[in-house]
C-alpha positions as CSV (number, residue, x, y, z in Angstrom):
1,M,0.0,0.0,0.0
2,N,1.3,3.5,-0.9
3,E,1.4,6.0,1.8
4,I,0.5,9.6,1.1
5,K,3.0,11.8,2.8
6,L,1.7,14.8,4.5
7,G,4.3,17.1,3.0
8,H,3.2,16.1,-0.5
9,V,-0.4,16.9,0.3
10,V,0.5,20.2,1.8
11,R,2.6,21.2,-1.1
12,A,-0.1,20.2,-3.6
13,L,-2.7,22.2,-1.7
14,A,-0.4,25.2,-1.6
15,V,0.1,25.0,-5.4
16,F,-3.6,24.7,-5.9
17,L,-4.3,27.7,-3.6
18,I,-1.7,29.9,-5.3
19,A,-3.2,29.0,-8.7
20,V,-6.7,29.9,-7.5
21,V,-5.5,33.3,-6.1
22,M,-3.6,34.1,-9.3
23,L,-6.6,33.3,-11.5
24,S,-8.9,35.3,-9.2
25,A,-6.5,38.3,-9.3
26,G,-6.4,38.1,-13.1
27,A,-10.2,38.0,-13.3
28,L,-10.4,41.0,-10.9
29,A,-7.9,43.0,-12.9
30,Q,-10.0,42.4,-16.1
31,Q,-13.1,43.6,-14.3
32,V,-11.4,46.7,-13.0
33,A,-10.0,47.5,-16.4
34,A,-13.4,47.0,-18.0
35,T,-15.1,49.4,-15.5
36,T,-12.4,52.0,-15.1
37,V,-12.8,53.5,-18.5
38,K,-16.4,54.5,-18.9
39,P,-18.2,54.9,-22.2
40,G,-17.3,58.1,-23.8
41,M,-14.0,58.3,-21.9
42,R,-10.5,57.6,-23.3
43,A,-8.0,55.4,-21.5
44,G,-5.5,57.5,-19.8
45,D,-1.7,57.5,-19.8
46,A,-0.6,56.7,-16.2
47,N,2.9,58.0,-16.7
48,R,1.8,61.3,-18.1
49,G,-0.8,61.6,-15.3
50,K,1.9,61.0,-12.7
51,A,4.1,63.7,-14.2
52,L,1.3,66.2,-14.4
53,Y,0.2,65.5,-10.8
54,Q,3.6,66.6,-9.5
55,A,2.4,70.2,-9.9
56,C,-0.6,69.4,-7.8
57,A,1.5,67.7,-5.1
58,A,2.9,71.1,-4.0
59,C,-0.4,71.7,-2.2
60,H,-2.4,68.5,-2.3
61,S,-1.9,64.9,-1.3
62,I,-3.9,61.8,-2.3
63,D,-4.9,60.8,1.3
64,E,-4.1,63.7,3.6
65,N,-5.3,67.2,3.7
66,D,-2.4,69.7,3.2
67,V,-2.5,73.3,2.0
68,G,-5.3,72.0,-0.3
69,P,-7.7,69.2,0.4
70,R,-6.9,65.5,-0.2
71,H,-7.6,64.2,-3.7
72,R,-8.8,60.7,-2.9
73,G,-12.5,60.6,-3.9
74,V,-12.4,63.9,-5.7
75,V,-14.1,62.6,-8.8
76,G,-17.8,63.0,-8.3
77,R,-17.4,64.9,-5.0
78,R,-19.1,68.3,-4.6
79,A,-16.7,71.2,-4.4
80,G,-16.0,72.3,-0.8
81,S,-17.6,69.2,0.7
82,L,-14.9,67.4,2.7
83,P,-16.0,67.8,6.4
84,D,-12.5,67.7,7.8
85,Y,-11.0,70.5,5.6
86,G,-11.3,74.2,6.3
87,Y,-12.7,75.6,3.0
88,S,-13.4,79.3,2.5
89,A,-17.0,80.3,2.8
90,A,-17.1,81.0,-0.9
91,L,-16.0,77.5,-1.8
92,K,-18.3,75.9,0.7
93,G,-21.2,77.7,-0.9
94,S,-20.2,76.9,-4.5
């Protein structure tokens, strides 16, 4: 009778789980790519965007308020609406 060694089972299970994770990540990446560029929008150039954002970084951050408010979530957000940033009265009322 052949004995199944525990190490072989663990190794096979690990390979299987890695394959499942990799396939899931690939499927998720395809879904994100499909939903990121909305109809009527063009795909962007990430390197150009990164270079252009350097000018914004003097006052803004992605996740932290600085001289200007953070940019995470800015798309679709009403101007002057972050509750934890001190906007001017004019901007709050815009």
